C-alpha positions as CSV (number, residue, x, y, z in Angstrom):
1,M,0.1,0.0,0.0
2,D,1.5,3.3,-1.0
3,V,1.5,6.5,1.3
4,V,-1.5,8.1,-0.4
5,S,-3.6,5.0,-0.1
6,A,-2.5,4.6,3.5
7,C,-3.5,8.2,4.2
8,R,-6.9,7.9,2.6
9,Q,-7.7,4.7,4.6
10,M,-6.6,6.4,7.8
11,G,-8.8,9.3,6.9
12,R,-11.9,7.2,6.4
13,H,-11.2,5.3,9.6
14,L,-11.0,8.6,11.6
15,S,-14.2,9.9,9.9
16,R,-15.9,6.8,10.9
17,L,-14.8,7.2,14.5
18,M,-16.0,10.8,14.6
19,V,-19.4,9.9,13.2
20,D,-19.7,7.0,15.6
21,A,-18.8,9.3,18.6
22,V,-21.7,11.7,17.5
23,L,-24.2,9.1,16.1
24,P,-23.2,5.7,17.4
25,P,-24.3,2.7,15.4
26,L,-27.6,1.1,16.9
27,C,-28.9,-2.5,17.0
28,L,-31.4,-3.1,14.2
29,G,-33.7,-4.8,16.7
30,C,-33.6,-2.7,19.8
31,N,-31.6,0.4,19.2
32,E,-28.9,-0.5,21.6
33,I,-25.5,0.8,20.9
34,V,-23.4,-1.9,18.8
35,A,-20.0,-2.1,17.5
36,T,-20.7,-1.6,13.7
37,P,-23.5,-0.1,11.6
38,G,-26.2,-2.7,10.6
39,A,-25.4,-5.2,13.4
40,L,-27.4,-6.8,16.0
41,C,-26.7,-6.8,19.7
42,A,-26.1,-10.2,21.4
43,G,-29.6,-10.4,22.8
44,C,-31.5,-9.7,19.5
45,W,-29.0,-12.0,17.5
46,S,-29.9,-15.0,19.9
47,A,-33.6,-14.3,19.8
48,L,-34.0,-14.5,16.1
49,S,-34.7,-17.8,14.6
50,F,-32.4,-18.1,11.5
51,I,-33.2,-20.8,9.2
52,A,-30.7,-23.5,8.5
53,P,-30.6,-27.3,7.6
54,P,-32.4,-29.6,8.1
55,Q,-35.1,-28.2,6.0
56,C,-37.4,-29.2,3.1
57,R,-35.5,-29.5,0.0
58,R,-38.2,-27.7,-2.1
59,C,-39.8,-24.9,0.1
60,G,-37.0,-24.6,2.7
61,V,-39.3,-24.9,5.7
62,P,-37.2,-26.0,8.8
63,F,-37.5,-29.6,10.2
64,A,-37.2,-30.4,13.7
65,H,-35.1,-33.5,13.0
66,D,-32.6,-34.4,10.3
67,V,-34.3,-36.7,7.7
68,G,-31.8,-36.1,5.0
69,P,-30.7,-33.4,2.5
70,D,-33.4,-34.4,-0.1
71,A,-36.4,-34.7,2.1
72,Y,-39.6,-32.9,1.2
73,C,-42.2,-31.5,3.7
74,A,-45.8,-32.9,3.6
75,D,-47.2,-29.8,2.0
76,C,-44.7,-29.9,-0.9
77,L,-45.4,-33.6,-1.4
78,A,-49.1,-33.0,-1.4
79,R,-49.1,-29.8,-3.5
80,P,-45.6,-29.1,-5.0
81,P,-45.1,-25.3,-5.5
82,R,-44.5,-23.8,-8.9
83,Y,-41.1,-22.7,-8.1
84,R,-38.1,-24.9,-8.1
85,C,-36.6,-24.1,-4.6
86,A,-37.3,-21.5,-1.9
87,R,-35.0,-20.3,1.0
88,A,-35.4,-17.7,3.7
89,A,-33.1,-16.2,6.2
90,L,-35.5,-16.0,9.3
91,V,-38.7,-17.5,10.7
92,Y,-41.3,-14.8,10.6
93,D,-42.4,-14.6,14.3
94,E,-42.8,-11.9,17.0
95,R,-39.0,-11.4,17.2
96,S,-38.3,-11.2,13.4
97,R,-41.2,-8.8,13.0
98,R,-39.1,-6.2,14.8
99,I,-36.8,-6.2,11.9
100,V,-39.2,-6.8,9.1
101,L,-42.0,-4.3,9.8
102,P,-39.8,-1.3,10.3
103,F,-37.9,-2.2,7.2
104,K,-41.1,-2.7,5.1
105,H,-43.4,0.1,6.6
106,G,-41.2,2.4,8.7
107,D,-38.8,3.9,6.0
108,R,-35.9,1.9,7.5
109,T,-34.2,1.4,4.2
110,D,-30.9,1.3,6.1
111,M,-31.7,-2.2,7.0
112,A,-31.5,-3.6,3.5
113,K,-27.8,-4.2,3.4
114,S,-27.7,-6.3,6.6
115,C,-31.0,-8.2,5.7
116,A,-29.5,-9.0,2.3
117,G,-26.5,-10.3,3.8
118,W,-28.4,-12.9,5.8
119,M,-30.3,-13.7,2.7
120,V,-27.2,-14.5,0.8
121,R,-26.0,-16.8,3.4
122,A,-29.5,-18.5,3.4
123,A,-29.6,-18.8,-0.4
124,G,-26.8,-21.3,-0.6
125,E,-26.7,-23.2,-4.0
126,L,-29.5,-21.1,-5.4
127,L,-27.2,-18.0,-6.1
128,P,-24.7,-19.6,-8.5
129,E,-27.6,-20.7,-10.7
130,A,-29.3,-17.3,-10.8
131,D,-28.9,-15.5,-14.0
132,L,-31.3,-12.7,-12.9
133,V,-32.3,-11.4,-9.6
134,V,-35.8,-10.1,-9.7
135,P,-38.0,-8.5,-7.0
136,V,-41.7,-8.9,-6.5
137,P,-43.2,-5.6,-7.8
138,L,-45.5,-3.3,-6.1
139,H,-48.4,-1.7,-7.8
140,W,-47.8,1.9,-8.7
141,R,-50.4,3.1,-6.3
142,R,-48.7,1.2,-3.4
143,L,-45.4,2.4,-4.6
144,F,-46.6,6.0,-4.5
145,T,-47.7,5.8,-1.0
146,R,-44.9,3.8,0.4
147,R,-42.2,5.6,-1.7
148,Y,-39.9,2.5,-2.1
149,N,-40.4,-1.2,-2.9
150,Q,-38.7,-3.2,0.0
151,A,-38.3,-6.2,-2.2
152,A,-36.4,-4.2,-4.9
153,L,-34.1,-3.0,-2.2
154,L,-33.4,-6.5,-1.0
155,A,-32.9,-7.8,-4.6
156,G,-30.4,-5.1,-5.4
157,M,-28.4,-5.6,-2.3
158,V,-28.5,-9.5,-2.8
159,A,-27.2,-9.0,-6.4
160,Q,-24.5,-6.6,-5.3
161,Q,-23.3,-8.9,-2.5
162,S,-23.3,-12.1,-4.7
163,G,-22.1,-10.7,-7.9
164,R,-25.4,-11.5,-9.8
165,R,-27.5,-9.3,-12.2
166,A,-30.5,-7.5,-10.7
167,V,-33.4,-6.5,-12.9
168,P,-35.6,-4.3,-10.7
169,D,-38.4,-3.6,-13.3
170,L,-38.5,-7.2,-15.0
171,L,-41.9,-8.0,-13.4
172,R,-44.9,-5.6,-13.3
173,R,-48.0,-5.8,-11.1
174,H,-50.5,-4.4,-13.5
175,R,-53.5,-5.1,-11.6
176,W,-54.4,-3.6,-8.2
177,T,-55.0,-6.3,-5.7
178,G,-55.1,-4.4,-2.4
179,S,-53.6,-5.9,0.7
180,Q,-53.3,-9.7,1.2
181,A,-53.4,-9.4,5.1
182,G,-56.4,-11.2,6.4
183,L,-57.0,-13.3,3.4
184,R,-56.9,-17.0,3.5
185,G,-54.7,-19.1,1.2
186,K,-57.4,-19.7,-1.5
187,E,-58.6,-16.0,-1.3
188,R,-54.9,-14.9,-1.5
189,R,-54.4,-17.1,-4.7
190,R,-57.6,-15.8,-6.2
191,N,-56.7,-12.1,-5.4
192,V,-53.3,-12.1,-7.3
193,R,-54.0,-14.5,-10.1
194,L,-52.9,-12.9,-13.3
195,A,-52.0,-9.7,-11.5
196,F,-48.3,-10.0,-12.7
197,D,-46.5,-10.0,-16.1
198,V,-43.1,-9.6,-17.6
199,H,-42.3,-6.1,-18.9
200,P,-42.1,-6.4,-22.7
201,R,-38.6,-4.8,-22.7
202,W,-37.3,-7.9,-20.8
203,T,-39.2,-10.7,-22.4
204,G,-36.2,-11.9,-24.5
205,E,-33.9,-11.7,-21.4
206,V,-36.1,-14.2,-19.3
207,R,-36.1,-17.0,-21.9
208,N,-34.0,-20.0,-20.8
209,R,-32.6,-18.0,-17.9
210,G,-32.6,-19.0,-14.2
211,V,-34.4,-16.4,-12.2
212,L,-34.1,-15.8,-8.5
213,L,-37.3,-14.0,-7.2
214,V,-36.9,-12.0,-4.1
215,D,-39.4,-10.8,-1.6
216,D,-39.6,-9.7,2.1
217,V,-41.8,-12.5,3.6
218,L,-43.2,-15.7,2.3
219,T,-46.6,-16.3,3.9
220,T,-49.0,-18.7,1.9
221,G,-46.9,-18.4,-1.3
222,A,-49.8,-17.0,-3.4
223,T,-47.9,-13.9,-4.6
224,I,-44.8,-15.9,-5.3
225,D,-46.9,-18.5,-7.2
226,A,-48.4,-15.7,-9.3
227,C,-45.1,-14.2,-10.1
228,T,-43.6,-17.5,-10.9
229,R,-46.3,-18.3,-13.3
230,A,-45.6,-15.0,-15.2
231,L,-41.9,-15.9,-15.3
232,Q,-42.6,-19.4,-16.6
233,R,-44.9,-18.0,-19.3
234,A,-42.1,-15.8,-20.5
235,G,-39.8,-18.9,-20.7
236,A,-37.6,-19.0,-17.6
237,R,-35.5,-22.1,-17.4
238,H,-36.3,-22.3,-13.6
239,V,-37.6,-20.0,-10.8
240,D,-36.1,-20.1,-7.3
241,V,-37.3,-17.9,-4.4
242,L,-35.4,-16.0,-1.7
243,T,-37.0,-14.2,1.1
244,L,-35.8,-12.4,4.3
245,A,-38.5,-14.3,6.3
246,R,-41.1,-17.0,6.1
247,V,-44.0,-18.1,8.1
248,V,-43.6,-21.5,9.6
249,R,-46.7,-23.2,10.7
250,P,-46.5,-25.1,14.0
251,A,-46.3,-28.9,13.6
252,L,-49.6,-30.7,14.3
């Protein structure tokens, strides 16, 4: 390292120390002071349920016991999803909502980088096979009121951290569907059916490509299913799914 580079690095380090002295980095979960920006304190980290194997080979739902790397959950055996594989970083529960909801509804766009880092680790073998990283789109009315698409922020950061190609406007939500909150699975599927299509400018790019579809939370899978249909109609080779969190139903 030459003298100029060393001085620049030292300058950046000193600037960071000065900023931290005035505005110390805070935990993403509880706002306690932490060592680095975008980090979690020890308590919040241990309280979150990060998803790791053993898990369903198809949808990524965690298993209580290891039944082999190629095992499928009962839901995937009974009704295989349209996508090839899905992975999520966190179980969506009371503790992870402290991360997801401020990011999604509270203008905490600064969380995207850290959340994407967790997602990249959770994605595993899906990323090397992804030619395109594509977010689930918002309808323009929802985008106007929220001012940002949280899925697009995550997709951009995931692509940046993994060296893949993000295409934020590849999918369009051309029909207003309202909120999915409070709807049952069948109602959700009916509500978003045919609500998405591939933007005409990207039709040729999708054909025979592997697509990684990114969203914030996987609930019933209705929105993901509708997006996957649109990508498959455009000729995608396969569609995988990566989310920040997913709902895990308790075992019966």
